[in-house]
C-alpha positions, 0 to 999 in steps of 0.5 A, a space after each residue: 092312297 096315291 093315284 097310280 100306285 097300290 100297296 100290297 102286304 105279301 104274307 110270304 115275306 111281310 114286305 110291302 111293295 108298291 105296284 106301278 098300277 099300269 099293268 092293272 088298267 085304270 087304277 081307280 077301277 082296278 081297286 073296285 073290280 073283283 078281277 083285280 084281286 083274282 089277277 093278283 092271286 093268279 099272278 102271285 108266283 109270277 110277281 115274286 119273280 118280277 120284283 125289281 128295285 122294289 117294283 112289281 111288274 106283271 
């Protein structure tokens, strides 16, 4: 996986988005930290409204 970007498959749209990663702190730590997934779950509705040019900003 490239440093600085995370890919997610969203069940609702089955479309793949690349996350910038800046909003999640250190990228390597984010993938290992359970709070990363918790934050993703909490902000799912916000994320869907924040899709701009294939990028998700949270």
